[in-house]
N, C-alpha and C positions, 0 to 999 in steps of 0.2 A: 344442280346436283339433287338427286332425289333422296328422300329420307330412307334410312335403312340399308343403303348401299355402302359396302366397305370401300375405303380408299387407302392407298398406300403411296408413299413417296420414296423413290429409289433412283439409282444411277443406271443409265442405259449402257449395257455392255456390248450389245451388237444390234444392228438394224438390218433388215432385209425388206423385201417387197411387202409393204403394209403390216410389218410385224417388228416389234421391239422386244428384246430380252432385257428385263429390268431386274437389277439386284437390289433387294430391300434388306437393309440391315436392322438388327435389333439387339437388345441385351436381355439376358436372363440370369437368374441366380441359381447356382447349382444347389439342389435340395439337400444334399448331404454335407458337402464341404463349405457351402456358403460363398464360393468364389463367383465373381461376376464374369460371365462368358459372353463373347460377341457371337451372334448367330446371323445367318443370312439365308435368304430364299430367293430363287429366281422365278420370275413370272413372265409369261409370254403375253404381250399386250397388243391389241389391234390398233394400228395407227394408219388410217386410210390415206391421209395426206402426206405421210412421211415427214412430219414436222420435227421429230426428235432426232438428234445426232448423238453419236457415241460420246459419252462423258457428261451429257446433260443430266440434270436432276429433274425428273418428271413426276407428275401425279397420275396414278392410274386408278380406275374404278372397276369394281366387280360388275359383270354383265352376264347376259345369257351366253351359252357357248357359241362362239363364232366359228370354230373349227374343232378338230379333235383335241387340241391342247390349249387353245386360246379361250380364256374365260375372263379376261380383263380388257378394258379399253383405255386408250390414251385420253387424258383430260386436258392437261396443259403443261408447258415447260415452266418449272419453278425457277431454276437457275441454268443459264446457258453456259456451256463449257467454252473455254478459250480456244480449244482446238490445238493448242501448242503442246506437243509431246516433247519431253526432254530426253535427248539421246545422250545417255551417260556412257555408253559403250566406248565411243571414240575418246572421250575425255579420260576415262579410267585406263584405257590402253596406253595413253601417253604417260600417265602418272605411274603406272606399274613398272617395277624394275624389269629390264629386259634380260632374258635368259641367254647365256652364251652357249651356242651350240657347239658341241665337240664333234670332231670328225669321227666317223664310225671306225672302230678298231677292227683290223682283220682278225678273223677267227683262225686260231692255230689248230692244225690237225695233229692228233696224237700219232705216234709211230705205229701203234697196234691197230689202227683202224684202216 
C-alpha cells in the first residue's frame, strides 16, 4: 500500500464482471441537534480476479480512473461472509394467523336500475 492513498473497508452489495459495489458505513454528528447519524456511501471497485463475494467485508483503495465510474480498486478480503441467507418469509408465514376467506356475496340489484 502506497502512502497517501485513501482506503475504506465496506461490505460487498453486488458483484459483476471485474466490479464490486461496496457499501462503506460511517457515523457523523448532526451540527444543530447533536444526534449521531449513520451514513453510508457506495463505491464501485475494480476486482480483476473476482475474489470478493456478496456479503464479504473488503478493503478498497483509491486509484486512477479505471472506467467512467470506477475510481477504487480491491485490495483484500477482511472478513469472508458465510453465504447463508436466512429465509424468514416461510417461517413467518407459518407463524402468522391465517385469514378465513369468506365467499363472495352476490350483488343485489335495485328495482329502479
